[in-house]
N, C-alpha and C positions, 0 to 999 in steps of 0.2 A: 504493500500500500504506500502510496506517495503521501508524505507528511507535508501539509501546507500550513504555513503560519502567516501572520500579518507581517508587513514590511520585509518580505522576501524578494530578493532581486533577481535571482537566476533560476528560474524553472524552465527547463527545455520545453519549447512549445510542442514539439512532436511527441514527447513523452506524455505531456498533459492531455493532448488530444487523443492519444492511444488509450489512456486510462479512462478518460471521461468524454467519449465521442459526442454524446448528446448535450451534456452540460456545457462543454467548451463552445459548441455552436450557439447555445442559447445565451452564454454569459460574456464571452470575450469582448472587451472594449465597449460594453454597454454601461451607461451611467446609472448611478443608484436611483436617480429620479425616474429614469425610464423604466427600470426594473420594477420599481414600486408601483408605477402606474399600470404597466402591462401584464405583470405576472402576479402569482399569489405569493409574493415575497414581502415579508414584513421587515422594514428597515427602521431600526430604533436609533435615535428619536426622530429621524427624518419625516416619518409619517405623522408625527404628532405635533410638530411645531412648524409653523411657517416662518422659521427663523432664517434670515438671510445669512446667518453665520455658518450654517451647515453647508458643507460643500456638496451640493446636489450633483455637480458634474464629476464627482469622484467616481472612479471605476473600481470594481472588485478585482478584476484582472485586466491588466493593460499589456498589450504586446509591444515589445521593443526589440527590434532585430532578432526575430525568431526565439526570443526569450519572453517569459511572462513574469511580470512583477505584481506583487499584491500591495495593497495600501493599508489604511487604518481600519479595516473592516474584518470582523470575525463572526463566525456563526455556522449554521448547517444549511445545506442545500440538497434538494433531491429532484430527480427527473426520471420518470419510469422506474427502472431498477437501479439507476446510478445514485450513489450517495457521496456527498463531499463535505468534509468538515474543514473549516479554516480555523485553526486554533490560535490562541494568543501566543506570541513568541516566548512568553513566560510560563507556558503550560508544559506538562510532561505528556508522555504517550497516552496515559489513561484519563487524566483529570485536568480540567481547566479551572483550577482554584482561583486564579487571578480574575477571570471573568466573573465568576460567582461572587467574589469578594467585592468587586466594583459595583455589581448590580445590587448587592446587599447594602452597600454604603450609600449609593446614589439614589436608588429607587426604593430603599427599605424592603427589598424582596429577599426573604430568607430562603436560600436555595439548598439548604442542607439535604433535603430529600433527593436532590438531583445527584447527590454524590454517590449513591449506591449503584454499582455496576449496571446502569440502565443502558440500553442501546441508544445511539445518537437520535434515532427516531423517537424513542420514548422521552428522551430529554427535551427534544424539540417540542413535543406535544405538551409536556409539562410547562415549559417556558411560555408557550402560547397561553395556557390557562393563567399562569402568573401575571402575564401582561394584559389580560383581558380588562381588569379595572382601569388601567392607564388609557387603553384605547376607548373604553366607554366614556371616561371623563373627557377625553379630547373631543369626541363626537358631540357630547351633550353641551359643550361650550357653544355650539351652534343652536342650542334649544332642542326640544323634542322634535322628532321628525314627523311631519304631517304629509299626507298625500290624499288625493281623491280615491275613494273606494265606492264600488257599487254594492248596495245592499238590497236584498230581496225581501219583500213583505207580503203578507196575505191577511188583510183585515178590512174593516169597513171604513178606515180613516184614510182615504187615498190622498197621498201628498206628492206623488211622483209620476213616473211614466207607466202607463198600463202595460203589463207583461202578458200579452195575449196567450202565448204558448202555455205558460204556467197556469193562467187563469182557467183555460179549457181543461187542463189536466186535473186541477185541484178542486174547482168550484162548480162542477156540474153534478147533480142539479144545483141551481143557484140557491145558497142559504144566506146571502147577505155579505159574504167576504169577497174582496176583489184583490187579485194578484197584481202588484206593481213594484217598480224598482225606484230607488232614490240614489243620487250621487252625492256623497258627503265628503267634506274635507276633514279627515280625522286622523288622530294618532293611532287608532287601532288598525294598523295596516301590516302587510306581510313582513316588512323590515323590523318594525317594533316587536312584532310577534316573535321573530327570529331571535332578537335580543333577549326577550323574555324566556324563550325556550333554553337559551344558553345559560341564563342566570339560574333557572330551575335545575338544569343539568349539573352545573358547578356546585350548587347548594348541596346536592345529594352525593358528591364525592367526598369521602370522609376526610381526606387530607386538605381539601381545597376550600371547603365551605367558609372557613375563617377569612379568606381573601376578600370576601364581599362586605365584611363588617365596616370597613372604612368608607364604603360607598352607600351606606344604608339609606340615606335620603333619596339618592338616585334610584335605588332598587324599588323603594316604596312607590315613587312616582311612576316608574315603568309598569309596575304591577297594577297601579290604579288605572292607567290609560289602556291597558290591554285586557279589557274585561272579557273578551271572547276566547281567552286562552284555554286550550284543552290539550292535555298531554298526547291524546290520540292523534292530534293534527300534525305532530312533529314532522313526519315524512313529507306531508303535503307542503308545509311551510318551507322546509329545506328546498323542495323542488321549485316552489314559486320564486324563491330568492335566487336560485341558480339561473333560472330563465331570465330574471329581470334584475341584473346588477345595477346599482346606482351609478349613473353616468355624470350627473351634474357636477361641474368643477367646485361649486360652492360647498357641496356636501362630500368633499374628498375624504374627510375623516370618517364619515358614515360608511363610505365605500370600503375603507380598510377594516372598519369594525364588522361590516357585513361579511367580508372575506374571512375574517378571523372566526366569527361565529360558525360559518360554514365548515371551516377546517376543524374546529373543536367538535362540532356535532357530527360531522361525517366520519370522524375517526372511530366512533362507536361501531360503525358498520363495516368499513372497508379501508383499512390502511390510511395513510396520510394523503391529504390533498384531494379536493373535490374531483379534479380531473387528473388521471394518471399522466397524461401527455402534456403536462404543464409544469414549468419550474415552480417549486414551492420551497419555502424555507424561512429562516429568520436570520437577520444580520444585525450586528451592533456596530455603531460607529464608536470605536474605542477611544478615538481622540476626544470626542465629546464626553464620554464617561470619565476619561482621565482628567479633563479640565474641571468637571463638576466635583470629582473626588478631591483634587488638589485644593479647591476652594474650601472644602469642608475642614481642611487641616490648617488653613492660614489663621493668624491671629485676627481678632475683631478689628474693624476699621478699614479693611480692604473693600474697595468697590469692585463689583464683578459685572461689567456692562452687559455681557451677553445674557445674563439672567433676566434682564429687564427690557426685553424688546427694544433694544437700542436706545434706551433713555439716558444712559450714563456715558455716552461717548465723549471724547475730548476734541475741542475745535482745533483744526489745523491752522486756520488763519485768524487774525484778530477780528477781521470782519468777514462775514460769509458763513455759509452753512456747512461746509465740508467737515466731516468728522472722522476720526479713527477710533477703533475699539480695542484697546489692549485687553488681555484677559483679566488682569487684576491691577489696581493701583491704589496708592494711599498718598494723597497730596501732602498731607500734614508731615508724614514721615519721609516724604520725598523718595518713594521707591515704586518701581513698576515691574510687574512679573508676567511672564508668559508660560503657560503650560504647553509642553510639546511631547507628543507621544512618538518620539523618534529615537533612533539609536545614536546617542551622543556620548556614549561611555568612553570610547577609546580614541575619538578624534582629538587631536592635540588641543586645538582651540575649541573644537567641538561646536562649530556653528557655521551654517552655510550663509552665503551672501545675503539671501533674501531675509532670513531670520535676523541677521546682524543689522541690516538696514532698518528693519522694523523696530528692533530694540532701540537703535540710535534715535530714530524719529520720535518714538514714544518718550524717551528720556529727555530729549531736547524740548519738546512741547511742554512736558510736565515739570521741567527744570529739576528732574530727579537727580539725586546723588548716587543712587544705585539702581541697576536694572539687571534682571537675570532670567534664566530659563530653568524650568523645573521639569525633569524627565524621569522615566522609570529606568532603573539599571539592574543588572543581574549580579555581577561579580562583586562590586564594592559600592559603598555609598560615596558619591562624588560631591565635593565642596571645593570648587576651584575657580580661579580667576580667569576670565577671558582676556581682560586687559583694561587699562584705564584709557578713556577716550581722549584723543587730542582735542583741542578746543576748550570747552569749559570743564572737561575732566570727569564725567560720570564714570563710576566703577561698574564694569560689566562682569557678571559672574554666572556660573551654572551650578545647579544643585540637583542631586537625584534622590529619589526614594528607592531604596533597595527592595527588590521583589524576591522573596525567599524562593529557593529552589529545593527540590527533594524533600518537601514536607511529607511526613508519613500519613497525614490525614488532613481534612479540611480544617478541623479545629486547631491542629498544630500550625497550619499555615496562617490562620487568623492571629494566633499568639505572636508568631514571628513578624507578621505585618505590623502588629501594634508596636513592637520594638522599633521597627524601621520608622514608623510614624513619629514615635517619641524622639528619636534621633533627629529626624528632619525638623520637627517643631522647635527643638532646642536651637538648632542652627538658625532657623528663620527668626525666632525670637531675638536672638543675639544680633542678627543683621538689622532688624528694625529698631534696635536700640533698647530692647527690654530684656534683661536677664530673666 
């Protein structure tokens, strides 16, 4: 089996195509955004945030001179019988503790149950259930979904269009009832029903029911508006949603939620993915997870512009609207920091031209005395100087958080991570001038 990790630069294209003939055709050189729109692939957090910060043009696999390189994306993908896992470069053969840890820290998802020798397929399926509340939340930001539905009635209070066929069937001899149909704009529609069926299904799974607790209000609301819910209708509701996917761009979050519900509910019956001949899977943008994780370790006082829909940017010119968005900065303590999910451990100065210029411009605009990069490392904890800037002399540095290797279990990994974090926090505290 070919082992594929993030930020790998040299995978021979012919070997990759030989091992994954269908997946390579479906995935090579396509952007994340395109995959998320066209296939049953969940890309986290790309699907949930309309944030311009996320690199939608990022590719999972990019071809360069007959070689394939991977970026900052990890996860599972399947197509027909082919299965492909992209692990984090900090994982070992059997477990991706690092991904689980980041998900736990950033999304408060406790994935310990994923640790037990499950197949990639089962892990994927569990992850989808874990992520369901997040996708539900993102969709509900647009309000509950309403659409026109046709309802059939047979009584004496005619309010709609006469239904001649049904009337002849049901009401001869005539006893006073008339068959008619009405068209109503309602929440009780196939999509909302599908969401309700998924909620009921997760509720009944012994290890997952707890997941829905944090979303209790939303659950109550969905239960209230789907009054025609019947367990026996599940197969019919699944079928109706497969035939009629949501296409409207405004409801993109609902479309992803619809796909997710179909995957969760179809799993009961026949393997993963509503259609076998479609790429399915889940991918995580690790660069985003890393950035959010680093933020959780920084001392109070740092501003994190990306968190806030571009509200905390810094102006490039004294007059004019152009802004830039460092990952974290503290004006008072004159420091600006960038989280980078890159291999920066062994490079002498450890910073490429683009990142360097970015740091210089941030520190210049903010009049910072210090600027630095924070990245994950394997072998050692890095605390080194890149150099002092000519001109007004800001100090550029780089720091790493060491990611443990060879942990005997997930809980051992967490303990080791906590040590790495303490070490990092002590260094940063010292840097910002507080012991």
